N, CA, C and O atoms as CSV, one atom per row, in Angstrom:
chain,resi,resn,atom,element,x,y,z
A,1,MET,N,N,16.534,-38.621,47.727
A,1,MET,CA,C,16.436,-40.050,47.825
A,1,MET,C,C,15.914,-40.111,49.447
A,1,MET,O,O,15.755,-39.400,50.439
A,2,ASN,N,N,15.743,-41.784,48.855
A,2,ASN,CA,C,15.711,-42.422,50.589
A,2,ASN,C,C,17.015,-43.214,51.148
A,2,ASN,O,O,18.062,-43.558,50.600
A,3,TYR,N,N,16.552,-43.348,52.367
A,3,TYR,CA,C,17.878,-43.385,53.273
A,3,TYR,C,C,17.115,-44.468,54.426
A,3,TYR,O,O,16.305,-44.055,55.256
A,4,ALA,N,N,17.503,-45.814,54.318
A,4,ALA,CA,C,17.182,-46.540,55.928
A,4,ALA,C,C,18.064,-46.528,56.996
A,4,ALA,O,O,19.232,-46.916,57.028
A,5,ILE,N,N,17.386,-46.046,57.856
A,5,ILE,CA,C,18.103,-45.906,58.863
A,5,ILE,C,C,18.130,-46.903,60.124
A,5,ILE,O,O,17.343,-46.653,61.037
A,6,TYR,N,N,19.213,-48.321,60.270
A,6,TYR,CA,C,18.841,-48.912,60.688
A,6,TYR,C,C,19.448,-49.263,62.031
A,6,TYR,O,O,20.657,-49.472,62.125
A,7,CYS,N,N,18.638,-49.330,63.065
A,7,CYS,CA,C,19.326,-48.969,64.506
A,7,CYS,C,C,18.772,-50.380,65.539
A,7,CYS,O,O,17.714,-51.005,65.468
A,8,THR,N,N,19.925,-50.555,66.461
A,8,THR,CA,C,19.831,-51.462,67.375
A,8,THR,C,C,20.128,-50.860,68.512
A,8,THR,O,O,20.784,-49.839,68.719
A,9,ASP,N,N,19.386,-51.852,69.497
A,9,ASP,CA,C,18.857,-50.981,70.972
A,9,ASP,C,C,20.237,-51.475,71.758
A,9,ASP,O,O,20.925,-52.365,71.258
A,10,LYS,N,N,20.546,-50.940,72.828
A,10,LYS,CA,C,21.728,-51.292,73.541
A,10,LYS,C,C,21.106,-52.665,74.715
A,10,LYS,O,O,20.105,-52.348,75.358
A,11,PRO,N,N,21.563,-53.810,74.916
A,11,PRO,CA,C,21.162,-54.410,75.876
A,11,PRO,C,C,20.658,-54.116,77.247
A,11,PRO,O,O,21.418,-53.699,78.122
A,12,ASP,N,N,19.599,-54.292,77.416
A,12,ASP,CA,C,18.874,-54.498,78.844
A,12,ASP,C,C,18.488,-52.608,78.809
A,12,ASP,O,O,18.209,-51.947,79.810
A,13,HIS,N,N,18.553,-52.233,77.809
A,13,HIS,CA,C,17.899,-50.644,77.860
A,13,HIS,C,C,16.037,-50.088,77.204
A,13,HIS,O,O,15.552,-48.990,76.933
A,14,LEU,N,N,15.561,-51.339,77.183
A,14,LEU,CA,C,14.451,-51.350,77.341
A,14,LEU,C,C,13.347,-49.879,77.445
A,14,LEU,O,O,12.619,-49.254,76.674
A,15,GLN,N,N,13.803,-49.804,79.063
A,15,GLN,CA,C,12.999,-48.521,79.627
A,15,GLN,C,C,13.667,-47.468,79.234
A,15,GLN,O,O,12.947,-46.523,79.559
A,16,VAL,N,N,14.490,-47.110,78.795
A,16,VAL,CA,C,14.779,-46.205,77.494
A,16,VAL,C,C,14.298,-46.048,76.572
A,16,VAL,O,O,14.403,-44.902,76.137
A,17,ARG,N,N,13.889,-46.560,76.139
A,17,ARG,CA,C,12.651,-47.106,75.241
A,17,ARG,C,C,11.663,-46.522,75.653
A,17,ARG,O,O,11.286,-45.448,75.183
A,18,LEU,N,N,11.179,-47.036,76.446
A,18,LEU,CA,C,10.054,-46.976,76.998
A,18,LEU,C,C,9.714,-45.094,77.490
A,18,LEU,O,O,8.612,-44.620,77.214
A,19,ASP,N,N,10.511,-44.449,78.018
A,19,ASP,CA,C,11.064,-43.818,78.683
A,19,ASP,C,C,10.886,-42.200,77.759
A,19,ASP,O,O,10.344,-41.137,78.063
A,20,ASN,N,N,11.677,-42.694,76.465
A,20,ASN,CA,C,11.897,-41.465,75.414
A,20,ASN,C,C,11.013,-41.729,74.261
A,20,ASN,O,O,11.301,-41.288,73.148
A,21,ARG,N,N,9.874,-42.477,74.490
A,21,ARG,CA,C,8.814,-43.005,73.334
A,21,ARG,C,C,8.129,-41.984,72.943
A,21,ARG,O,O,7.928,-41.792,71.743
A,22,PRO,N,N,7.672,-41.188,73.871
A,22,PRO,CA,C,6.963,-39.566,73.246
A,22,PRO,C,C,7.103,-38.823,72.664
A,22,PRO,O,O,6.342,-38.456,71.769
A,23,ALA,N,N,8.385,-38.229,73.051
A,23,ALA,CA,C,8.953,-37.348,72.518
A,23,ALA,C,C,9.747,-38.091,70.947
A,23,ALA,O,O,9.988,-37.296,70.039
A,24,HIS,N,N,10.092,-39.550,70.747
A,24,HIS,CA,C,10.371,-39.953,69.573
A,24,HIS,C,C,9.165,-39.832,68.354
A,24,HIS,O,O,9.117,-39.213,67.291
A,25,VAL,N,N,8.170,-40.799,69.105
A,25,VAL,CA,C,6.977,-40.288,68.398
A,25,VAL,C,C,6.129,-38.823,67.531
A,25,VAL,O,O,5.656,-38.661,66.406
A,26,GLU,N,N,6.277,-37.947,68.788
A,26,GLU,CA,C,6.631,-36.712,68.355
A,26,GLU,C,C,7.734,-35.904,67.107
A,26,GLU,O,O,7.501,-35.086,66.217
A,27,TYR,N,N,8.858,-36.525,67.520
A,27,TYR,CA,C,9.698,-36.227,66.256
A,27,TYR,C,C,9.179,-37.320,65.505
A,27,TYR,O,O,8.190,-36.614,65.314
A,28,LEU,N,N,8.941,-38.231,64.979
A,28,LEU,CA,C,8.723,-38.715,63.643
A,28,LEU,C,C,7.501,-38.158,63.052
A,28,LEU,O,O,7.264,-38.020,61.852
A,29,ASN,N,N,6.673,-37.823,64.164
A,29,ASN,CA,C,5.505,-36.831,63.255
A,29,ASN,C,C,5.485,-35.387,62.959
A,29,ASN,O,O,4.651,-34.490,62.829
A,30,ALA,N,N,6.781,-35.550,62.908
A,30,ALA,CA,C,7.005,-33.629,62.522
A,30,ALA,C,C,7.815,-33.808,61.591
A,30,ALA,O,O,7.995,-32.747,60.994
A,31,LEU,N,N,8.658,-35.021,60.986
A,31,LEU,CA,C,9.285,-35.523,60.464
A,31,LEU,C,C,8.484,-35.510,59.285
A,31,LEU,O,O,8.614,-34.877,58.237
A,32,ASN,N,N,7.450,-36.505,59.743
A,32,ASN,CA,C,6.248,-36.767,58.668
A,32,ASN,C,C,5.479,-35.354,58.090
A,32,ASN,O,O,5.178,-34.983,56.955
A,33,ALA,N,N,5.360,-34.922,59.066
A,33,ALA,CA,C,4.685,-33.509,58.449
A,33,ALA,C,C,5.678,-32.738,57.638
A,33,ALA,O,O,5.173,-31.760,57.087
A,34,GLU,N,N,6.647,-32.871,57.469
A,34,GLU,CA,C,7.961,-32.132,56.599
A,34,GLU,C,C,8.471,-33.112,55.527
A,34,GLU,O,O,9.555,-33.004,54.953
A,35,GLY,N,N,7.286,-34.371,55.269
A,35,GLY,CA,C,7.346,-34.585,53.854
A,35,GLY,C,C,8.458,-35.932,54.322
A,35,GLY,O,O,8.282,-37.135,54.130
A,36,LYS,N,N,9.240,-35.471,54.767
A,36,LYS,CA,C,10.270,-36.171,54.994
A,36,LYS,C,C,10.610,-37.789,55.855
A,36,LYS,O,O,11.769,-38.148,56.063
A,37,LEU,N,N,9.502,-38.553,56.242
A,37,LEU,CA,C,9.465,-39.653,56.975
A,37,LEU,C,C,8.792,-40.020,56.096
A,37,LEU,O,O,7.944,-39.292,55.580
A,38,VAL,N,N,9.136,-41.843,55.548
A,38,VAL,CA,C,8.613,-42.802,54.270
A,38,VAL,C,C,8.035,-43.760,55.669
A,38,VAL,O,O,6.885,-43.569,56.065
A,39,LEU,N,N,8.271,-44.029,55.850
A,39,LEU,CA,C,7.781,-45.372,57.431
A,39,LEU,C,C,8.814,-45.004,58.067
A,39,LEU,O,O,9.730,-44.210,57.853
A,40,ALA,N,N,8.355,-46.132,59.385
A,40,ALA,CA,C,8.978,-46.601,60.460
A,40,ALA,C,C,8.691,-47.058,61.425
A,40,ALA,O,O,7.526,-46.742,61.663
A,41,GLY,N,N,9.290,-47.952,62.544
A,41,GLY,CA,C,8.717,-49.236,63.534
A,41,GLY,C,C,9.842,-49.669,64.057
A,41,GLY,O,O,10.903,-49.207,63.635
A,42,PRO,N,N,9.825,-50.683,65.123
A,42,PRO,CA,C,10.282,-51.046,65.655
A,42,PRO,C,C,10.531,-52.702,65.271
A,42,PRO,O,O,9.628,-53.422,64.843
A,43,THR,N,N,11.949,-53.159,65.513
A,43,THR,CA,C,12.587,-54.233,64.962
A,43,THR,C,C,12.264,-55.448,66.196
A,43,THR,O,O,13.177,-55.494,67.020
A,44,LEU,N,N,11.087,-56.464,66.465
A,44,LEU,CA,C,11.174,-56.965,67.571
A,44,LEU,C,C,11.881,-58.147,67.694
A,44,LEU,O,O,12.246,-58.597,66.608
A,45,GLY,N,N,12.231,-58.878,68.787
A,45,GLY,CA,C,12.888,-59.952,69.196
A,45,GLY,C,C,11.733,-61.151,69.095
A,45,GLY,O,O,10.575,-60.999,68.706
A,46,GLU,N,N,12.158,-61.982,69.403
A,46,GLU,CA,C,11.259,-63.816,69.614
A,46,GLU,C,C,10.474,-63.075,70.336
A,46,GLU,O,O,9.350,-63.009,69.838
A,47,ASP,N,N,10.619,-62.369,71.503
A,47,ASP,CA,C,9.539,-62.488,72.803
A,47,ASP,C,C,8.590,-61.162,72.391
A,47,ASP,O,O,7.737,-60.664,73.126
A,48,ILE,N,N,8.847,-60.834,71.406
A,48,ILE,CA,C,7.884,-59.368,70.538
A,48,ILE,C,C,8.287,-58.361,70.921
A,48,ILE,O,O,7.618,-57.421,70.492
A,49,LYS,N,N,9.645,-57.886,71.979
A,49,LYS,CA,C,9.829,-56.936,72.555
A,49,LYS,C,C,10.999,-56.434,71.679
A,49,LYS,O,O,11.941,-57.052,71.185
A,50,PRO,N,N,10.502,-54.532,71.614
A,50,PRO,CA,C,11.446,-54.154,70.554
A,50,PRO,C,C,13.289,-54.316,70.791
A,50,PRO,O,O,13.990,-54.224,71.798
A,51,THR,N,N,13.527,-54.524,69.692
A,51,THR,CA,C,15.451,-54.577,69.788
A,51,THR,C,C,15.882,-53.354,68.953
A,51,THR,O,O,17.086,-53.191,68.754
A,52,GLY,N,N,15.110,-52.605,68.522
A,52,GLY,CA,C,15.514,-51.443,67.430
A,52,GLY,C,C,14.777,-51.015,66.784
A,52,GLY,O,O,13.591,-51.319,66.909
A,53,SER,N,N,15.285,-49.993,65.685
A,53,SER,CA,C,14.243,-49.309,64.537
A,53,SER,C,C,14.773,-49.590,63.347
A,53,SER,O,O,15.796,-50.131,62.927
A,54,ILE,N,N,13.885,-49.121,62.942
A,54,ILE,CA,C,13.858,-48.994,60.745
A,54,ILE,C,C,13.150,-47.652,60.388
A,54,ILE,O,O,11.954,-47.617,60.100
A,55,VAL,N,N,13.588,-47.046,60.408
A,55,VAL,CA,C,13.275,-45.477,59.796
A,55,VAL,C,C,13.704,-45.568,58.939
A,55,VAL,O,O,14.902,-45.841,58.873
A,56,ILE,N,N,12.908,-45.378,57.794
A,56,ILE,CA,C,13.503,-44.506,56.120
A,56,ILE,C,C,12.525,-43.259,56.083
A,56,ILE,O,O,11.385,-42.870,56.333
A,57,VAL,N,N,14.032,-42.835,55.493
A,57,VAL,CA,C,13.303,-41.086,55.086
A,57,VAL,C,C,14.164,-40.291,53.873
A,57,VAL,O,O,15.245,-40.633,53.393
A,58,ASP,N,N,13.405,-39.217,53.563
A,58,ASP,CA,C,13.493,-38.604,52.036
A,58,ASP,C,C,14.337,-37.850,52.919
A,58,ASP,O,O,13.935,-37.354,53.971
A,59,ALA,N,N,15.696,-37.755,52.416
A,59,ALA,CA,C,16.646,-36.784,52.638
A,59,ALA,C,C,17.186,-36.479,51.288
A,59,ALA,O,O,16.931,-37.214,50.333
A,60,GLU,N,N,18.061,-35.220,51.160
A,60,GLU,CA,C,19.177,-34.679,50.035
A,60,GLU,C,C,19.931,-35.298,50.398
A,60,GLU,O,O,20.655,-35.257,49.404
A,61,SER,N,N,20.455,-35.938,51.093
A,61,SER,CA,C,22.013,-36.263,50.858
A,61,SER,C,C,21.893,-37.616,52.189
A,61,SER,O,O,20.967,-37.633,53.000
A,62,ARG,N,N,22.864,-38.516,52.170
A,62,ARG,CA,C,23.333,-39.427,53.563
A,62,ARG,C,C,23.806,-38.337,54.653
A,62,ARG,O,O,23.827,-38.947,55.722
A,63,ASP,N,N,24.165,-37.096,54.848
A,63,ASP,CA,C,24.684,-36.326,55.766
A,63,ASP,C,C,23.524,-35.838,56.341
A,63,ASP,O,O,23.494,-35.596,57.547
A,64,ALA,N,N,22.276,-35.611,55.410
A,64,ALA,CA,C,21.071,-34.882,55.780
A,64,ALA,C,C,20.108,-35.931,56.691
A,64,ALA,O,O,19.244,-35.606,57.505
A,65,ALA,N,N,20.712,-37.878,56.128
A,65,ALA,CA,C,20.250,-38.687,56.699
A,65,ALA,C,C,20.321,-38.637,58.251
A,65,ALA,O,O,19.416,-38.622,59.085
A,66,GLN,N,N,21.756,-38.615,58.393
A,66,GLN,CA,C,22.608,-38.942,59.294
A,66,GLN,C,C,22.393,-37.909,60.383
A,66,GLN,O,O,22.761,-38.185,61.525
A,67,ARG,N,N,21.731,-36.549,60.075
A,67,ARG,CA,C,21.451,-35.598,61.004
A,67,ARG,C,C,20.100,-35.923,61.689
A,67,ARG,O,O,19.762,-35.652,62.842
A,68,ILE,N,N,19.384,-36.583,60.696
A,68,ILE,CA,C,18.241,-37.081,60.971
A,68,ILE,C,C,18.076,-37.672,62.208
A,68,ILE,O,O,17.250,-37.489,63.102
A,69,ALA,N,N,19.377,-38.698,62.045
A,69,ALA,CA,C,19.159,-40.331,62.814
A,69,ALA,C,C,19.952,-39.271,64.183
A,69,ALA,O,O,19.685,-39.721,65.297
A,70,GLU,N,N,20.699,-38.194,64.199
A,70,GLU,CA,C,21.438,-37.830,65.359
A,70,GLU,C,C,20.173,-37.279,66.186
A,70,GLU,O,O,20.148,-37.487,67.399
A,71,ASN,N,N,18.989,-36.492,65.485
A,71,ASN,CA,C,18.498,-35.537,66.686
A,71,ASN,C,C,16.954,-36.317,67.009
A,71,ASN,O,O,15.889,-35.817,67.372
A,72,ASP,N,N,17.256,-37.480,66.769
A,72,ASP,CA,C,15.830,-38.886,67.176
A,72,ASP,C,C,16.037,-38.722,68.755
A,72,ASP,O,O,17.190,-38.595,69.169
A,73,PRO,N,N,15.150,-38.720,69.495
A,73,PRO,CA,C,15.251,-38.724,70.904
A,73,PRO,C,C,15.971,-39.740,71.369
A,73,PRO,O,O,16.794,-39.638,72.279
A,74,TYR,N,N,15.644,-40.944,70.658
A,74,TYR,CA,C,15.787,-42.545,71.030
A,74,TYR,C,C,17.120,-41.919,71.187
A,74,TYR,O,O,17.574,-41.642,72.297
A,75,ALA,N,N,18.121,-41.561,69.411
A,75,ALA,CA,C,19.457,-41.433,69.470
A,75,ALA,C,C,20.096,-40.412,70.894
A,75,ALA,O,O,21.070,-40.891,71.476
A,76,LYS,N,N,19.623,-39.254,71.335
A,76,LYS,CA,C,19.952,-38.599,72.466
A,76,LYS,C,C,20.077,-39.354,73.591
A,76,LYS,O,O,21.109,-39.569,74.227
A,77,ALA,N,N,18.817,-39.801,73.836
A,77,ALA,CA,C,18.933,-40.940,75.038
A,77,ALA,C,C,20.019,-41.959,75.318
A,77,ALA,O,O,20.173,-42.530,76.397
A,78,GLY,N,N,20.772,-42.130,74.207
A,78,GLY,CA,C,21.842,-43.209,74.327
A,78,GLY,C,C,21.334,-44.382,74.091
A,78,GLY,O,O,22.124,-45.281,74.377
A,79,LEU,N,N,19.868,-44.903,73.494
A,79,LEU,CA,C,19.219,-45.990,73.245
A,79,LEU,C,C,20.095,-46.819,72.296
A,79,LEU,O,O,20.013,-47.979,72.701
A,80,PHE,N,N,20.829,-46.767,71.309
A,80,PHE,CA,C,20.866,-47.199,70.465
A,80,PHE,C,C,22.517,-48.042,70.589
A,80,PHE,O,O,23.462,-47.255,70.553
A,81,GLN,N,N,22.720,-48.879,70.666
A,81,GLN,CA,C,24.196,-49.206,70.531
A,81,GLN,C,C,24.911,-49.263,68.994
A,81,GLN,O,O,26.137,-49.379,68.982
A,82,ASN,N,N,24.241,-49.191,67.775
A,82,ASN,CA,C,24.721,-49.032,66.639
A,82,ASN,C,C,23.407,-48.233,65.487
A,82,ASN,O,O,22.183,-48.166,65.597
A,83,VAL,N,N,23.981,-47.928,64.847
A,83,VAL,CA,C,23.022,-47.150,63.949
A,83,VAL,C,C,23.732,-47.342,62.655
A,83,VAL,O,O,24.927,-47.061,62.744
A,84,GLU,N,N,23.234,-47.851,61.143
A,84,GLU,CA,C,23.763,-48.064,60.125
A,84,GLU,C,C,22.533,-47.100,58.923
A,84,GLU,O,O,21.304,-47.135,58.879
A,85,ILE,N,N,23.342,-46.475,58.251
A,85,ILE,CA,C,22.781,-45.624,57.142
A,85,ILE,C,C,22.332,-46.132,55.715
A,85,ILE,O,O,22.340,-45.124,55.008
A,86,ARG,N,N,22.139,-46.674,55.339
A,86,ARG,CA,C,22.133,-47.007,54.152
A,86,ARG,C,C,20.949,-46.411,52.858
A,86,ARG,O,O,19.770,-46.253,53.174
A,87,GLY,N,N,21.392,-46.142,51.529
A,87,GLY,CA,C,20.709,-45.361,50.490
A,87,GLY,C,C,19.251,-47.155,50.653
A,87,GLY,O,O,19.219,-48.331,51.015
A,88,TRP,N,N,18.325,-45.983,50.028
A,88,TRP,CA,C,17.099,-47.344,49.617
A,88,TRP,C,C,15.998,-47.485,48.830
A,88,TRP,O,O,14.982,-46.880,49.171
A,89,ASN,N,N,15.990,-47.928,48.184
A,89,ASN,CA,C,15.237,-47.550,46.638
A,89,ASN,C,C,13.695,-48.719,47.063
A,89,ASN,O,O,13.729,-49.949,47.041
A,90,TRP,N,N,12.482,-47.847,47.416
A,90,TRP,CA,C,11.339,-48.666,47.274
A,90,TRP,C,C,10.664,-48.776,45.841
A,90,TRP,O,O,10.158,-48.103,44.944
A,91,VAL,N,N,10.963,-49.967,46.189
A,91,VAL,CA,C,10.040,-51.073,44.429
A,91,VAL,C,C,9.370,-51.611,44.831
A,91,VAL,O,O,8.445,-50.906,44.425
A,92,PHE,N,N,8.709,-52.634,45.555
A,92,PHE,CA,C,7.099,-53.008,45.824
A,92,PHE,C,C,6.318,-52.365,46.649
A,92,PHE,O,O,6.881,-51.849,47.614
A,93,ASN,N,N,5.406,-52.267,46.575
A,93,ASN,CA,C,4.219,-51.584,46.952
A,93,ASN,C,C,4.319,-50.699,47.481
A,93,ASN,O,O,3.702,-50.322,48.478
A,94,LYS,N,N,5.210,-50.149,46.839
A,94,LYS,CA,C,4.821,-48.328,47.005
A,94,LYS,C,C,3.875,-47.875,46.764
A,94,LYS,O,O,3.619,-48.195,45.603
A,95,PRO,N,N,2.878,-47.085,47.285
A,95,PRO,CA,C,1.398,-46.551,47.274
A,95,PRO,C,C,1.132,-45.645,46.056
A,95,PRO,O,O,0.047,-45.654,45.475
A,96,GLU,N,N,2.291,-44.768,45.649
A,96,GLU,CA,C,2.007,-43.832,44.221
A,96,GLU,C,C,1.960,-45.273,42.840
A,96,GLU,O,O,1.391,-45.177,41.752
A,97,ALA,N,N,2.592,-46.262,43.264
A,97,ALA,CA,C,2.513,-47.036,42.433
A,97,ALA,C,C,1.676,-48.120,41.969
A,97,ALA,O,O,1.875,-49.012,41.144
A,98,GLN,N,N,0.288,-47.701,43.002
A,98,GLN,CA,C,-0.819,-48.488,42.857
A,98,GLN,C,C,-1.586,-47.734,42.550
A,98,GLN,O,O,-2.743,-48.087,42.323
């Protein structure tokens, strides 16, 4: 099942994001290689600066999605103020459906 991981950055933590981005990208690339990453990207403020992340994963359970979220280098570095995980159904523009 797919799960959406919604992460909100702590205020004034842009440098934490920048410092940990290489490890975060490496982590997402590893998830992709394992077939667990569906899509990912930052959320942006009006000033176009990152305010958080949305990561969609294919996981066996919500607990497995939670472990993926907890192991993200951004989470380990204390970047996030809030993390919410919800089941997600990809309906429109799904590559396999085209």
